N, C-alpha and C positions, 0 to 999 in steps of 0.2 A: 692816282698818275693816268692818266690821258692817255688816247693813242691818237698823232697827229694824222689827222685823213687830207689825201693832198688831192689835187680831181686827175681824173686821167687826160685830158687835153692839155688846160696849159700849167697844171702843176700848183696850182692855185691853194692857197691852206679856205678861206674864202666860202665857206659849205656849210649852209644850212638843209635842215632836214627838209622831205616833202613828200612826206605818206608813204604807203605801202606797193608794192609792188601785185600785181594777181597769186602768185604764189607765198604772201605775204613778209617776204624782206625787207627792208629797210632803202627806200627810196630817200637818196639825199640829190642836194644842186649847187653847182658850182654860180654862184656868183658873179662871178666877173665873164665866163663865158656858158651860159648861162643852158651848161652841160646839162643830164642825169644821166646817176648812174647808179650802180649799187657795189655793196665793199666791196665781196668778195661775189664776184657773177661767175651763175652755173656754167655756163659757154665764155670762152675764151678763144679770142680769133689764133688761129695760128700761125707759128711764128716762122719767119724769112725761113732760118735754114730747112725747116719742113717742106715748104712750099717749093723753095730749089730740089731741090729728093726730087717732090712729085715730079716737078718738070721734063729733071733729068731719067728718069724711069717711064714717063707719058715716054720720049722722044725716042726710047730704043723697043718701044711696043707691048710692053708688056700688058695681060691680062687687067681692067680694070679693079676686079678681084683682089688679086695679088699685088696691088699696088698698094687695096683698101686695110687691108690685112698688113702689110709691112709695115705701113704708117699708121697704122691705128684713127686714121680716118673712115670716114663713111662712103660709100657707096655714092649717093646721092651727092652729098657735099664734091666730092671728085668728080662728078659729069657735072654741075654749077659752074 
């Protein structure tokens, strides 16, 4: 039983191992688009719903600390 991996960018199944990261996780590389990625990333991008909700809260002039607590994002990410 093998798990078929797909590239997060192009969806290709033509993937090869490409060493390890600094944290010791297996690094993979897509042979079609040359993107490097790991199977289960520690940091994931925020989804569009969360970003839209944060934009609405910012328009209401709610303090950044309150928005960060309510949406479970860091204040430094929010300021960026």
